[in-house]
C-alpha positions as CSV (number, residue, x, y, z in Angstrom):
1,M,0.0,0.0,0.0
2,S,1.4,3.4,-1.0
3,K,2.3,5.9,1.7
4,P,-0.3,8.8,2.0
5,P,1.1,12.1,0.9
6,T,2.0,15.0,3.2
7,I,0.5,18.3,2.2
8,L,1.6,21.7,3.6
9,V,-1.1,24.4,3.4
10,F,0.2,28.0,4.0
11,D,-1.7,31.2,4.5
12,S,-1.2,34.7,5.9
13,G,-3.8,33.7,8.6
14,L,-6.9,31.5,8.9
15,G,-8.5,32.0,5.5
16,G,-6.6,29.1,4.0
17,L,-8.7,26.9,6.2
18,T,-11.5,27.2,3.6
19,V,-9.1,25.7,1.0
20,L,-7.8,23.1,3.4
21,R,-11.4,21.9,4.0
22,E,-11.9,21.2,0.3
23,I,-8.5,19.4,0.0
24,V,-9.2,17.2,3.0
25,M,-12.5,16.1,1.4
26,A,-10.6,15.2,-1.8
27,R,-7.7,13.5,0.0
28,P,-8.8,12.5,3.5
29,D,-5.9,10.0,3.7
30,A,-3.2,12.7,3.5
31,A,-1.1,14.0,6.4
32,Y,-1.7,17.8,6.7
33,T,0.3,20.7,8.2
34,Y,-1.5,24.1,8.2
35,V,0.7,27.1,8.8
36,A,-0.8,30.5,9.6
37,D,1.7,33.4,9.3
38,D,0.0,35.4,12.0
39,A,3.4,37.0,12.9
40,F,3.1,38.9,9.6
41,F,-0.7,39.2,9.2
42,P,-2.2,41.0,7.4
43,Y,-0.1,40.8,4.3
44,G,-2.0,43.8,2.9
45,H,-0.1,46.0,5.4
46,H,3.2,45.1,3.7
47,T,4.9,46.0,0.5
48,E,5.3,43.5,-2.3
49,D,9.0,43.3,-1.8
50,E,8.5,42.7,2.0
51,I,6.0,39.9,1.3
52,V,8.4,38.1,-1.1
53,A,11.3,38.6,1.3
54,R,9.2,37.1,4.1
55,V,7.4,34.2,2.4
56,V,10.1,32.7,0.1
57,P,12.7,31.8,2.8
58,L,9.9,31.0,5.3
59,I,8.5,28.4,2.9
60,G,12.0,26.9,2.5
61,T,12.2,26.5,6.3
62,L,8.8,24.9,6.4
63,I,9.7,22.5,3.6
64,A,12.9,21.5,5.4
65,R,11.0,20.9,8.7
66,H,7.9,19.1,7.5
67,Q,9.1,17.4,4.2
68,P,5.8,17.9,2.3
69,D,5.1,16.2,-1.0
70,L,3.1,19.2,-2.1
71,V,2.7,22.8,-0.9
72,V,-0.5,24.8,-1.3
73,I,-0.2,28.6,-1.0
74,A,-3.8,29.3,0.1
75,C,-3.5,33.1,-0.1
76,N,-4.3,35.2,-3.1
77,T,-1.9,38.0,-2.0
78,A,1.1,35.7,-1.6
79,S,0.3,33.6,-4.7
80,T,0.2,36.6,-7.0
81,L,3.7,37.6,-5.8
82,V,5.8,34.5,-4.9
83,M,4.8,31.5,-7.0
84,D,7.6,32.0,-9.6
85,H,10.1,32.6,-6.8
86,L,9.1,29.4,-5.0
87,R,9.1,27.2,-8.1
88,K,12.6,28.4,-8.9
89,A,13.9,28.0,-5.4
90,Y,12.4,24.6,-4.4
91,S,11.7,21.3,-6.2
92,V,8.4,20.5,-4.3
93,P,5.3,21.0,-6.4
94,F,3.3,24.1,-5.6
95,V,-0.4,25.0,-6.0
96,G,-1.3,28.6,-5.7
97,T,-4.5,30.6,-5.3
98,V,-5.5,33.3,-7.8
99,P,-8.7,35.2,-8.4
100,A,-11.2,33.0,-10.2
101,I,-11.9,35.7,-12.8
102,K,-12.1,33.3,-15.8
103,P,-14.9,31.0,-14.5
104,A,-16.7,34.0,-13.1
105,C,-16.8,35.8,-16.4
106,A,-17.7,32.6,-18.2
107,S,-20.7,32.0,-16.0
108,S,-22.0,35.6,-15.6
109,R,-25.3,36.1,-17.4
110,T,-25.4,39.9,-17.1
111,K,-21.7,40.3,-17.9
112,R,-21.2,42.4,-14.9
113,V,-18.7,40.9,-12.4
114,S,-17.1,42.2,-9.3
115,V,-13.8,41.0,-7.8
116,L,-13.7,41.3,-4.0
117,G,-10.2,41.0,-2.6
118,T,-7.7,42.7,-0.4
119,R,-6.5,46.1,-1.5
120,G,-3.2,44.5,-2.5
121,T,-4.7,41.8,-4.6
122,V,-7.1,44.1,-6.6
123,K,-4.4,46.6,-7.4
124,R,-1.8,44.0,-8.6
125,E,-0.9,43.8,-12.2
126,Y,-1.4,40.1,-12.1
127,T,-5.1,40.6,-11.3
128,K,-5.4,43.2,-14.1
129,K,-3.9,40.8,-16.5
130,L,-6.4,38.1,-15.6
131,I,-9.1,40.5,-16.4
132,A,-7.5,41.5,-19.7
133,D,-7.1,37.8,-20.7
134,F,-10.4,36.3,-19.4
135,A,-13.0,39.0,-19.0
136,Q,-14.8,37.7,-22.1
137,G,-16.8,40.9,-22.7
138,C,-17.7,41.4,-19.0
139,E,-17.4,44.6,-17.2
140,V,-15.3,43.9,-14.1
141,T,-15.3,46.0,-10.9
142,L,-12.4,45.7,-8.6
143,V,-13.2,46.1,-4.9
144,G,-10.5,46.3,-2.3
145,A,-11.8,45.4,1.1
146,G,-9.6,46.9,3.9
147,N,-11.0,45.0,6.8
148,L,-12.9,41.9,5.6
149,A,-10.1,39.4,6.2
150,A,-9.7,40.6,9.8
151,L,-13.5,40.5,10.3
152,A,-13.4,36.9,9.1
153,E,-10.8,35.9,11.6
154,T,-12.8,37.6,14.3
155,A,-15.8,35.6,13.4
156,L,-13.9,32.3,13.3
157,R,-12.6,33.0,16.8
158,G,-16.2,33.1,18.0
159,E,-16.6,36.9,18.3
160,A,-19.5,38.8,17.0
161,V,-19.1,40.6,13.6
162,S,-21.8,43.2,12.9
163,D,-23.8,43.1,9.7
164,G,-23.0,46.8,9.2
165,A,-19.3,46.2,9.3
166,V,-19.5,43.4,6.7
167,L,-21.9,45.3,4.4
168,A,-19.6,48.3,4.3
169,E,-16.9,46.0,2.9
170,I,-19.0,44.2,0.3
171,A,-21.4,47.0,-0.8
172,P,-19.2,48.4,-3.6
173,C,-19.4,45.0,-5.3
174,F,-23.1,45.6,-6.1
175,V,-23.3,47.8,-9.2
176,D,-26.9,48.6,-9.9
177,G,-28.4,49.4,-13.2
178,D,-29.4,47.5,-16.3
179,P,-27.7,45.1,-16.2
180,R,-26.5,44.8,-12.6
181,T,-23.9,42.7,-10.9
182,D,-24.7,39.0,-10.8
183,T,-21.4,37.4,-9.9
184,V,-18.7,38.2,-7.3
185,V,-15.3,36.6,-7.1
186,L,-14.1,35.9,-3.6
187,A,-10.5,36.8,-4.2
188,C,-9.3,36.2,-0.6
189,T,-9.6,32.8,1.0
190,H,-10.7,34.5,4.3
191,Y,-14.0,35.6,2.8
192,P,-15.8,32.3,2.6
193,L,-15.6,32.2,6.4
194,L,-18.2,34.9,6.3
195,L,-20.2,33.6,3.3
196,E,-23.4,32.7,5.2
197,Q,-23.6,36.2,6.7
198,I,-22.5,37.8,3.4
199,R,-25.3,36.1,1.5
200,R,-27.9,37.0,4.1
201,I,-27.1,40.8,4.0
202,A,-26.2,41.2,0.3
203,P,-28.4,43.8,-1.5
204,W,-29.5,41.2,-4.0
205,P,-28.6,37.5,-4.7
206,V,-25.5,36.9,-6.7
207,D,-23.2,34.0,-7.5
208,W,-20.2,33.9,-5.1
209,I,-17.2,32.2,-6.8
210,D,-15.0,30.4,-4.2
211,P,-11.7,29.1,-5.7
212,A,-11.3,26.4,-3.0
213,P,-13.0,23.5,-4.9
214,A,-10.8,24.2,-8.0
215,I,-7.7,24.2,-5.8
216,A,-8.7,20.8,-4.3
217,R,-9.2,19.4,-7.8
218,R,-5.7,20.6,-8.8
219,V,-4.2,19.0,-5.8
220,E,-6.0,15.7,-6.6
221,N,-4.8,15.9,-10.2
222,L,-1.2,16.2,-9.0
223,L,-1.3,13.6,-6.3
224,G,-4.0,11.2,-7.7
225,H,-7.0,9.9,-6.0
226,S,-6.9,8.6,-2.4
227,A,-5.5,5.1,-2.4
228,T,-6.5,4.3,1.2
229,E,-9.2,5.2,3.7
230,N,-6.7,4.9,6.6
231,I,-6.5,8.1,8.6
232,P,-2.9,9.2,9.0
233,S,-1.1,10.7,11.9
234,P,-2.8,13.8,13.4
235,A,-2.8,17.0,11.3
236,K,-0.7,19.9,12.6
237,F,-1.8,23.5,13.0
238,L,1.0,26.1,13.5
239,F,1.1,29.8,14.1
240,T,4.4,31.4,13.0
241,S,4.2,33.5,16.1
242,G,4.6,30.4,18.2
243,N,1.2,31.0,19.9
244,S,-1.1,28.1,20.5
245,P,-4.9,28.3,19.9
246,S,-7.1,28.3,23.0
247,P,-9.2,25.2,23.7
248,A,-12.3,26.9,22.4
249,F,-10.5,28.1,19.2
250,A,-9.1,24.6,18.7
251,M,-12.6,23.3,18.7
252,A,-13.6,25.9,16.0
253,L,-10.7,24.7,13.9
254,R,-11.5,21.0,14.0
255,P,-14.3,20.9,11.3
256,F,-11.8,22.2,8.7
257,F,-9.6,19.1,9.2
258,G,-12.4,16.5,8.6
259,A,-12.1,13.3,10.6
260,Q,-8.4,13.9,11.4
261,A,-7.2,14.5,14.9
262,L,-5.7,18.0,15.3
263,D,-2.2,18.6,16.9
264,H,-1.6,22.2,17.5
265,A,1.7,21.8,19.4
């Protein structure tokens, strides 16, 4: 029986858990290490050069320590900056996270699409090139949310997040008129953590495009289908700050890891 793969999932914070959840469903047999770079969160407060200088050597350290078979960069901001650097520096396969503009524009019926991301992601040339290449006649509105990722982390920790605070972040996505917005790209992996609340308070129903299922499919394509139903050793959850999650927070994390036990040491 072949040995289950080891997968390292990296994000600036907790948003990558939404990606991890989909990957675990595709490969429940794999051994997982999730790393949240809370010591540098949020990435939107740093320059592009600072993010590259931070993430590239950090990933090298994590590869040496955990020996993964594959690394997922579950962060739009980091992926739009560091993927080429990582692939040149390390031989491990990488899967990145980029705004799902192509499928959003392909599925939009009104041809009016919004991209909701961090301020860094929406201003990046990488994102603008995706629009130029894949807009397919759609009018695309870029919306940089300054606080939504932090609000998502607050909610995951069990603290209340007001409807007003979330609505203020998402409202610019909704361009009224004839036609009006019918599709919004969630261009930050944190945002699906708030998706139930976002759908409830949205000015009108739209399709919300979450990249996590596509990322899971890419991981499965690279690694193959699960060869065993055996559950491997406990998954690991690490903060780069060295902090440990509280017992209540650890309970909130568990659903993202599926049936696997969670080791946060």
